[in-house]
C-alpha positions as CSV (number, residue, x, y, z in Angstrom):
1,M,-5.1,-22.5,-9.9
2,P,-6.0,-20.7,-13.2
3,H,-8.5,-17.8,-13.0
4,T,-10.7,-19.6,-15.6
5,E,-12.0,-21.9,-12.9
6,F,-13.3,-18.9,-11.0
7,A,-14.6,-17.3,-14.2
8,R,-16.7,-20.3,-15.0
9,D,-18.3,-20.8,-11.5
10,H,-21.8,-19.4,-11.8
11,H,-22.4,-19.7,-8.0
12,L,-19.5,-17.4,-7.3
13,W,-20.6,-14.7,-9.8
14,N,-24.3,-14.9,-8.7
15,I,-23.5,-14.0,-5.0
16,D,-25.5,-10.9,-4.4
17,G,-23.5,-8.0,-3.1
18,L,-20.1,-9.4,-4.1
19,T,-17.8,-7.4,-6.4
20,L,-15.3,-9.5,-8.2
21,Q,-12.2,-8.8,-10.3
22,L,-10.2,-11.4,-12.2
23,D,-6.4,-11.3,-12.4
24,A,-6.3,-8.5,-9.9
25,D,-3.2,-6.4,-9.4
26,L,-2.3,-6.4,-5.6
27,S,0.8,-4.2,-5.6
28,D,-1.1,-1.2,-4.3
29,L,-3.0,-3.1,-1.6
30,T,0.0,-3.6,0.6
31,S,2.5,-1.1,2.1
32,M,5.4,-3.2,0.9
33,K,4.4,-2.6,-2.8
34,T,5.7,-5.9,-4.0
35,R,4.6,-7.0,-7.5
36,A,1.8,-9.5,-7.1
37,S,-1.6,-10.5,-8.5
38,A,-4.4,-12.8,-7.5
39,S,-6.7,-15.0,-9.5
40,I,-9.6,-13.0,-8.1
41,L,-10.2,-10.1,-5.8
42,A,-13.5,-10.2,-3.9
43,V,-15.1,-7.3,-2.1
44,P,-18.3,-8.1,-0.2
45,T,-20.7,-5.1,0.3
46,H,-22.5,-6.8,3.2
47,V,-22.0,-9.6,5.6
48,R,-24.4,-12.0,3.9
49,A,-22.2,-11.8,0.8
50,L,-19.1,-12.6,2.8
51,R,-20.9,-15.6,4.4
52,E,-22.0,-17.0,1.1
53,L,-18.4,-16.5,-0.3
54,V,-16.8,-18.3,2.7
55,K,-19.2,-21.2,2.4
56,L,-18.6,-21.6,-1.3
57,V,-14.8,-21.4,-0.8
58,R,-15.0,-24.2,1.7
59,A,-17.2,-26.3,-0.6
60,R,-14.9,-25.8,-3.6
61,Q,-11.7,-26.1,-1.4
62,W,-10.4,-22.9,-2.9
63,P,-7.6,-21.0,-1.2
64,M,-8.7,-17.7,0.2
65,M,-7.2,-15.0,2.4
66,I,-8.6,-11.9,4.1
67,L,-6.5,-8.8,3.4
68,G,-6.9,-5.9,5.8
69,G,-4.9,-2.7,5.5
70,G,-2.0,-4.7,4.0
71,T,0.5,-3.0,6.3
72,N,2.1,-6.1,7.6
73,T,1.6,-8.4,4.6
74,I,4.2,-9.4,2.0
75,F,3.1,-11.2,-1.2
76,A,6.0,-13.6,-1.6
77,T,4.4,-15.1,-4.7
78,A,4.1,-13.3,-7.9
79,H,0.6,-14.7,-8.4
80,F,-1.8,-15.9,-5.7
81,E,-3.8,-18.7,-7.1
82,G,-6.9,-18.1,-5.1
83,I,-9.3,-15.4,-3.8
84,V,-8.1,-12.3,-1.9
85,T,-10.9,-10.8,0.0
86,V,-11.0,-7.2,1.2
87,L,-13.7,-5.9,3.6
88,P,-14.7,-2.3,2.7
89,A,-14.8,0.3,5.5
90,A,-18.2,1.5,4.4
91,M,-19.8,-1.8,5.6
92,F,-17.3,-3.2,8.0
93,G,-15.7,-0.1,9.5
94,A,-18.3,1.4,11.9
95,V,-17.2,2.7,15.3
96,E,-19.6,3.5,18.2
97,V,-19.8,3.7,21.9
98,V,-22.2,0.9,23.0
99,E,-22.0,1.2,26.8
100,E,-19.9,3.0,29.4
101,N,-16.2,2.9,28.5
102,V,-16.9,0.3,25.7
103,V,-16.3,1.0,22.0
104,R,-17.6,-1.3,19.3
105,V,-15.5,-1.2,16.2
106,G,-15.7,-3.0,12.9
107,A,-12.8,-5.0,11.4
108,A,-12.2,-2.6,8.5
109,A,-11.9,0.5,10.7
110,D,-8.5,2.2,10.6
111,L,-6.5,2.1,13.8
112,G,-5.9,5.8,13.7
113,R,-9.6,6.5,13.3
114,L,-10.3,4.3,16.3
115,L,-7.8,6.1,18.4
116,D,-9.2,9.6,17.4
117,F,-12.8,8.4,18.0
118,S,-12.0,7.1,21.5
119,R,-10.4,10.4,22.5
120,K,-13.3,12.5,21.2
121,N,-15.6,10.3,23.2
122,G,-13.7,10.7,26.5
123,L,-11.8,7.4,26.4
124,M,-8.2,6.3,26.4
125,G,-6.0,3.2,26.6
126,L,-5.1,2.8,22.9
127,E,-2.3,5.3,22.8
128,F,0.1,2.5,21.8
129,C,-1.7,2.5,18.5
130,T,-0.3,5.9,17.7
131,M,1.3,5.8,14.2
132,I,0.5,2.1,13.8
133,P,-1.1,1.7,10.4
134,G,-3.6,-0.9,9.4
135,T,-7.1,-2.0,10.2
136,V,-8.6,-3.3,13.4
137,G,-9.4,-6.8,12.1
138,G,-5.8,-7.4,11.1
139,A,-4.6,-5.9,14.4
140,L,-6.8,-8.2,16.4
141,A,-5.8,-11.3,14.4
142,G,-2.1,-10.5,15.1
143,N,-2.5,-8.8,18.5
144,A,-0.8,-5.8,17.2
145,G,0.7,-3.3,19.6
146,A,3.8,-1.6,20.8
147,G,6.1,-2.3,23.7
148,N,4.2,-4.5,26.2
149,W,0.8,-3.4,24.9
150,G,-1.4,-5.4,22.6
151,I,-4.9,-4.6,21.3
152,C,-6.3,-8.0,22.5
153,D,-5.8,-6.9,26.1
154,F,-8.8,-4.6,25.7
155,V,-11.2,-7.1,24.0
156,E,-14.4,-7.7,25.9
157,R,-16.2,-9.4,23.0
158,A,-15.4,-10.3,19.5
159,L,-17.6,-11.4,16.6
160,I,-15.9,-13.7,14.1
161,M,-17.0,-15.8,11.1
162,T,-15.6,-19.3,11.1
163,R,-14.2,-21.0,8.0
164,S,-17.6,-22.7,7.6
165,G,-19.5,-19.5,7.6
166,R,-20.8,-19.6,11.2
167,F,-21.0,-16.6,13.4
168,V,-19.3,-17.0,16.7
169,E,-19.3,-14.5,19.6
170,L,-16.3,-14.8,21.8
171,R,-15.9,-13.2,25.3
172,R,-12.8,-12.3,27.2
173,G,-11.2,-15.6,28.2
174,D,-12.8,-17.6,25.3
175,F,-9.7,-17.2,23.1
176,E,-6.0,-17.1,23.8
177,F,-3.5,-14.4,22.8
178,R,0.1,-13.6,23.5
179,Y,2.8,-11.4,22.1
180,R,1.9,-10.6,18.5
181,Q,-0.4,-13.7,18.2
182,S,-4.1,-14.3,18.7
183,E,-6.5,-17.2,18.2
184,L,-8.8,-14.7,16.6
185,S,-6.7,-15.3,13.4
186,Q,-8.4,-18.7,13.0
187,G,-11.5,-17.0,11.7
188,I,-12.5,-13.7,10.1
189,V,-12.9,-10.9,12.6
190,L,-16.0,-8.9,12.0
191,E,-16.2,-6.6,15.0
192,A,-15.0,-6.3,18.6
193,D,-16.0,-4.5,21.8
194,L,-13.0,-2.8,23.5
195,L,-13.1,-1.9,27.2
196,L,-11.2,1.4,27.6
197,E,-10.7,3.9,30.5
198,P,-12.0,7.4,31.1
199,L,-9.8,10.0,29.3
200,V,-7.2,12.0,31.3
201,R,-6.0,14.3,28.6
202,D,-2.5,14.9,30.0
203,V,-1.9,11.2,30.5
204,S,-3.2,10.3,27.1
205,R,-1.1,13.0,25.4
206,D,2.1,12.0,27.3
207,R,1.6,8.3,26.3
208,S,1.2,9.2,22.7
209,K,4.2,11.4,22.7
210,E,6.2,8.5,24.2
211,F,5.2,6.2,21.3
212,I,5.8,8.9,18.7
213,E,9.4,9.3,20.0
214,K,10.0,5.6,19.8
215,K,8.8,5.5,16.2
216,K,10.8,8.5,14.9
217,G,13.7,6.2,14.0
218,Q,11.4,4.0,11.8
219,P,11.3,4.2,8.0
220,Y,7.7,5.3,7.4
221,R,8.3,7.1,4.1
222,I,9.7,4.0,2.3
223,P,7.5,1.0,1.4
224,S,7.8,-1.6,4.2
225,S,5.7,-4.0,6.2
226,G,6.6,-2.8,9.6
227,C,8.7,-4.9,11.9
228,I,9.7,-8.1,10.1
229,F,10.6,-10.2,13.1
230,K,9.1,-10.6,16.6
231,N,11.4,-9.6,19.5
232,P,12.8,-12.9,20.7
233,V,13.6,-14.1,24.2
234,D,17.2,-14.3,25.1
235,P,17.8,-17.9,26.2
236,R,20.5,-16.8,28.6
237,T,18.4,-14.3,30.6
238,G,14.8,-15.3,29.7
239,K,14.0,-11.7,28.8
240,K,12.9,-10.2,25.5
241,I,15.6,-8.5,23.5
242,S,15.3,-6.4,20.4
243,A,15.4,-8.2,17.0
244,G,16.5,-4.9,15.4
245,M,19.5,-4.8,17.8
246,L,20.5,-8.4,16.9
247,I,20.3,-7.5,13.2
248,D,22.2,-4.3,13.7
249,Q,25.0,-6.1,15.6
250,A,25.3,-8.5,12.6
251,D,26.2,-5.4,10.5
252,L,23.3,-5.9,8.2
253,K,21.9,-2.3,8.2
254,G,21.8,-1.1,4.6
255,Y,22.4,-4.6,3.2
256,E,20.5,-4.8,-0.1
257,M,19.3,-7.6,-2.3
258,N,17.6,-6.6,-5.6
259,S,15.9,-3.5,-4.0
260,A,15.0,-5.4,-0.7
261,M,17.1,-3.6,1.8
262,V,17.6,-3.8,5.6
263,S,16.6,-0.3,6.6
264,K,19.5,2.1,7.6
265,Q,17.1,3.6,10.2
266,H,15.8,0.5,11.9
267,A,17.3,-2.9,11.3
268,N,14.0,-4.8,11.9
269,F,12.5,-3.2,8.9
270,I,13.1,-4.5,5.3
271,V,12.2,-1.8,2.8
272,N,11.5,-1.8,-0.9
273,T,13.8,0.7,-2.5
274,G,12.7,-0.1,-6.0
275,E,10.8,-3.0,-7.5
276,A,11.7,-5.8,-5.2
277,S,9.9,-9.1,-5.7
278,G,8.5,-11.4,-3.0
279,D,11.3,-13.8,-3.7
280,D,13.8,-11.0,-2.8
281,F,12.1,-10.5,0.5
282,L,12.0,-14.2,1.3
283,A,15.7,-14.5,0.5
284,M,16.5,-11.5,2.7
285,I,14.4,-12.9,5.6
286,S,16.1,-16.3,5.4
287,L,19.5,-14.7,5.2
288,I,18.9,-12.7,8.4
289,Q,17.5,-15.7,10.2
290,D,20.5,-17.9,9.3
291,L,23.0,-15.2,10.3
292,I,21.4,-14.5,13.7
293,A,21.0,-18.2,14.5
294,E,24.6,-18.8,13.6
295,R,25.9,-15.9,15.7
296,S,23.7,-15.9,18.7
297,G,21.8,-19.2,18.6
298,I,18.5,-17.3,18.5
299,E,15.8,-18.2,16.0
300,L,14.0,-15.1,14.8
301,E,10.3,-15.6,14.2
302,V,8.6,-13.7,11.4
303,E,6.0,-11.1,12.5
304,A,4.9,-10.0,9.1
305,R,2.3,-12.1,7.2
306,I,3.8,-13.9,4.3
307,V,1.5,-14.9,1.4
308,G,3.1,-17.6,-0.7
309,G,6.4,-19.3,-0.3
310,P,7.5,-21.6,2.6
311,L,6.4,-19.1,5.3
312,T,2.7,-18.8,4.3
313,S,0.5,-18.6,7.4
314,C,-2.6,-16.7,6.5
315,V,-4.7,-18.6,4.0
316,L,-8.1,-19.8,4.9
317,S,-8.8,-23.1,3.2
């Protein structure tokens, strides 16, 4: 879809509180740093502007996606022919204690900030978020976590906006979630109430240290999108096994395809060593999936969000 269609739409440009940029460069908006652009980048400065945008997108049948911290997103298409929307922390990133042991957090709040805020206010439970980058909204949409922990385990209430622009309040039990998946992704997460536990400093510190140790072998200084694949279930034992271990056993560590390389530190990371394109990452992902399926019969499922290409899963339309 050419950007001229958006440029000519007066209803779009007349939405109060909506900042728009045509032919926006997206390479700095994701941790993978792939070369990509969008027909338009939209930044709503208040929730009314977001609601008007969502309703207009539905009426026009435009493709739109919400981009959080961009830490698990890969633009596999050089140009996204639609609207990429970013929620600014100034409006959508508030964090506060609303009742005993309950923290209310906005979708644009950084996970690290949420963890620090909880501790400073005498609460714990989110130590598994240690060193996990990204925003709360994206984390809730994908039930981000580490080990057997996921952030949706702590949700008491979530406020989302549907694709038609309605506000819906969901309580625990109103939506399903499982390992690295959540029904909250069907709408736009605006905020959530998380039920935590009273802080025991030694316990909290030890938990964080445990997760820090586990993450030392991960390539955080090189552009990546975190773990590419979900840990699969071994069909022989019925237990989860490490996707990274399967890839390592296939001797793929260090394998490179036009600057898209399987990390030498952790095989479940694909890193950008130069100027890899989205197509390069898609090709690497497909190669890994095919090799693992051939050798072990296990189908690896992608954990990262892919925008564009055959694996697209995050566009609201």
